[in-house]
C-alpha positions as a Markdown table, in Angstrom:
| # | Residue | x | y | z |
|---|---|---|---|---|
| 1 | Unk | 126.8 | 92.1 | 74.2 |
| 2 | Unk | 125.6 | 91.9 | 70.5 |
| 3 | Unk | 126.3 | 94.7 | 68.6 |
| 4 | Unk | 123.8 | 94.4 | 65.6 |
| 5 | Unk | 120.5 | 95.6 | 67.2 |
| 6 | Unk | 118.8 | 94.3 | 64.3 |
| 7 | Unk | 120.3 | 90.9 | 64.5 |
| 8 | Unk | 118.9 | 90.7 | 68.0 |
| 9 | Unk | 115.6 | 92.0 | 67.3 |
| 10 | Unk | 115.4 | 89.5 | 64.0 |
| 11 | Unk | 116.4 | 86.7 | 66.5 |
| 12 | Unk | 114.0 | 87.4 | 69.4 |
| 13 | Unk | 111.1 | 87.8 | 66.7 |
| 14 | Unk | 112.2 | 84.2 | 64.7 |
| 15 | Unk | 111.9 | 82.8 | 68.3 |
| 16 | Unk | 108.6 | 84.4 | 69.3 |
| 17 | Unk | 107.1 | 83.4 | 66.3 |
| 18 | Unk | 108.4 | 79.6 | 66.6 |
| 19 | Unk | 106.8 | 79.6 | 70.0 |
| 20 | Unk | 103.3 | 80.7 | 69.1 |
| 21 | Unk | 103.1 | 78.8 | 65.9 |
| 22 | Unk | 104.2 | 75.5 | 67.8 |
| 23 | Unk | 101.7 | 76.7 | 70.5 |
| 24 | Unk | 98.7 | 77.5 | 68.4 |
| 25 | Unk | 99.2 | 74.1 | 66.1 |
| 26 | Unk | 99.5 | 71.8 | 69.0 |
| 27 | Unk | 96.9 | 69.5 | 69.3 |
| 28 | Unk | 95.3 | 70.6 | 66.0 |
| 29 | Unk | 95.0 | 67.9 | 63.4 |
| 30 | Unk | 93.7 | 64.3 | 62.2 |
| 31 | Unk | 95.0 | 61.5 | 64.2 |
| 32 | Unk | 93.9 | 57.8 | 64.7 |
| 33 | Unk | 92.0 | 56.3 | 67.3 |
| 34 | Unk | 90.4 | 53.3 | 68.7 |
| 35 | Unk | 86.8 | 53.1 | 69.8 |
| 36 | Unk | 86.8 | 51.5 | 73.5 |
| 37 | Unk | 83.8 | 50.2 | 75.3 |
| 38 | Unk | 84.0 | 53.3 | 77.5 |
| 39 | Unk | 85.4 | 56.2 | 74.9 |
| 40 | Unk | 88.0 | 57.1 | 72.6 |
| 41 | Unk | 91.8 | 56.4 | 72.7 |
| 42 | Unk | 93.8 | 58.4 | 70.4 |
| 43 | Unk | 97.0 | 57.4 | 69.2 |
| 44 | Unk | 98.8 | 60.4 | 70.3 |
| 45 | Unk | 97.4 | 61.0 | 73.7 |
| 46 | Unk | 97.7 | 58.7 | 77.0 |
| 47 | Unk | 94.3 | 58.9 | 78.0 |
| 48 | Unk | 90.9 | 57.9 | 77.0 |
| 49 | Unk | 88.3 | 60.4 | 76.1 |
| 50 | Unk | 84.8 | 60.1 | 76.9 |
| 51 | Unk | 83.4 | 63.0 | 75.8 |
| 52 | Unk | 83.8 | 63.2 | 72.1 |
| 53 | Unk | 81.7 | 64.0 | 69.0 |
| 54 | Unk | 80.8 | 62.0 | 65.9 |
| 55 | Unk | 80.1 | 63.4 | 62.6 |
| 56 | Unk | 76.8 | 62.8 | 61.0 |
| 57 | Unk | 76.3 | 62.9 | 57.2 |
| 58 | Unk | 73.2 | 64.4 | 55.9 |
| 59 | Unk | 72.2 | 64.6 | 52.6 |
| 60 | Unk | 70.4 | 62.9 | 49.5 |
| 61 | Unk | 70.8 | 59.1 | 49.0 |
| 62 | Unk | 70.6 | 57.9 | 45.5 |
| 63 | Unk | 69.3 | 54.3 | 45.5 |
| 64 | Unk | 70.1 | 51.9 | 42.1 |
| 65 | Unk | 67.4 | 49.4 | 41.1 |
| 66 | Unk | 67.6 | 46.2 | 43.3 |
| 67 | Unk | 65.8 | 43.4 | 44.1 |
| 68 | Unk | 64.7 | 41.9 | 47.3 |
| 69 | Unk | 63.5 | 38.1 | 47.5 |
| 70 | Unk | 61.5 | 36.8 | 50.5 |
| 71 | Unk | 58.1 | 35.3 | 51.1 |
| 72 | Unk | 54.2 | 36.5 | 51.4 |
| 73 | Unk | 52.0 | 35.2 | 53.7 |
| 74 | Unk | 48.4 | 36.2 | 54.7 |
| 75 | Unk | 46.8 | 35.1 | 57.7 |
| 76 | Unk | 43.3 | 37.1 | 56.9 |
| 77 | Unk | 42.4 | 35.1 | 53.8 |
| 78 | Unk | 40.7 | 31.6 | 53.8 |
| 79 | Unk | 42.4 | 30.8 | 50.3 |
| 80 | Unk | 46.1 | 31.1 | 51.7 |
| 81 | Unk | 45.4 | 28.6 | 54.8 |
| 82 | Unk | 48.7 | 29.7 | 56.4 |
| 83 | Unk | 50.7 | 29.6 | 52.9 |
| 84 | Unk | 53.8 | 30.9 | 52.0 |
| 85 | Unk | 54.4 | 32.2 | 48.4 |
| 86 | Unk | 57.9 | 32.9 | 47.5 |
| 87 | Unk | 58.2 | 36.1 | 45.8 |
| 88 | Unk | 60.9 | 39.1 | 44.4 |
| 89 | Unk | 60.4 | 42.8 | 45.1 |
| 90 | Unk | 61.6 | 45.0 | 42.3 |
| 91 | Unk | 62.4 | 48.5 | 43.7 |
| 92 | Unk | 63.5 | 51.2 | 41.0 |
| 93 | Unk | 66.1 | 53.7 | 41.2 |
| 94 | Unk | 65.4 | 56.5 | 43.6 |
| 95 | Unk | 66.5 | 59.4 | 45.5 |
| 96 | Unk | 65.6 | 59.9 | 49.2 |
| 97 | Unk | 65.9 | 63.2 | 50.6 |
| 98 | Unk | 66.6 | 64.2 | 54.5 |
| 99 | Unk | 69.0 | 60.9 | 54.7 |
| 100 | Unk | 71.4 | 61.1 | 58.0 |
| 101 | Unk | 73.8 | 58.8 | 57.8 |
| 102 | Unk | 74.9 | 58.3 | 61.7 |
| 103 | Unk | 78.2 | 57.0 | 62.0 |
| 104 | Unk | 78.1 | 56.7 | 65.9 |
| 105 | Unk | 75.4 | 54.0 | 65.5 |
| 106 | Unk | 77.9 | 51.7 | 63.5 |
| 107 | Unk | 81.1 | 52.1 | 65.8 |
| 108 | Unk | 81.8 | 49.3 | 68.0 |
| 109 | Unk | 84.7 | 49.0 | 70.6 |
| 110 | Unk | 88.1 | 47.9 | 68.6 |
| 111 | Unk | 86.9 | 50.2 | 65.1 |
| 112 | Unk | 89.9 | 52.2 | 64.2 |
| 113 | Unk | 89.2 | 55.7 | 63.6 |
| 114 | Unk | 90.3 | 58.9 | 62.1 |
| 115 | Unk | 89.5 | 62.0 | 64.4 |
| 116 | Unk | 90.2 | 65.5 | 63.8 |
| 117 | Unk | 90.8 | 68.0 | 66.7 |
| 118 | Unk | 88.7 | 71.3 | 66.9 |
| 119 | Unk | 88.3 | 74.2 | 69.0 |
| 120 | Unk | 92.1 | 74.6 | 69.5 |
| 121 | Unk | 92.2 | 71.0 | 70.4 |
| 122 | Unk | 89.6 | 71.2 | 73.1 |
| 123 | Unk | 87.0 | 68.9 | 71.2 |
| 124 | Unk | 87.7 | 65.8 | 69.0 |
| 125 | Unk | 85.3 | 64.9 | 66.6 |
| 126 | Unk | 85.5 | 61.3 | 64.8 |
| 127 | Unk | 85.3 | 61.6 | 61.1 |
| 128 | Unk | 85.3 | 58.0 | 59.9 |
| 129 | Unk | 86.2 | 54.5 | 60.3 |
| 130 | Unk | 89.2 | 53.5 | 59.3 |
| 131 | Unk | 89.9 | 50.1 | 57.4 |
| 132 | Unk | 92.7 | 47.9 | 55.6 |
| 133 | Unk | 93.2 | 49.0 | 52.4 |
| 134 | Unk | 93.9 | 45.2 | 51.4 |
| 135 | Unk | 90.3 | 44.0 | 52.8 |
């Protein structure tokens, strides 16, 4: 029998805190995964998830001045007679409000992604696509 009641209490509290901390943090955090044709496969979970969330990034898009090259045609003008005119279009610097970058539309099977567990590990949110740093 333990003669030190405070030592016994400290050991019991430490064990309890360790158990509750481990339980609270399990299933929480960022993890790498792979998009499949039918869902998401996380590296640290053996089953594929069909029900997952994908982040969208709303905001303001700043576009620098740029140029588009192309051709112009006019079928309604008699002088054109189906001719094409090669031209360049210069677009000035601009800011577009209410732009929404939808990551979900750009993901394909085989893409590596960074996912974060939320709601005590009950939901998974794909945050971004992950690529090799060397190109």
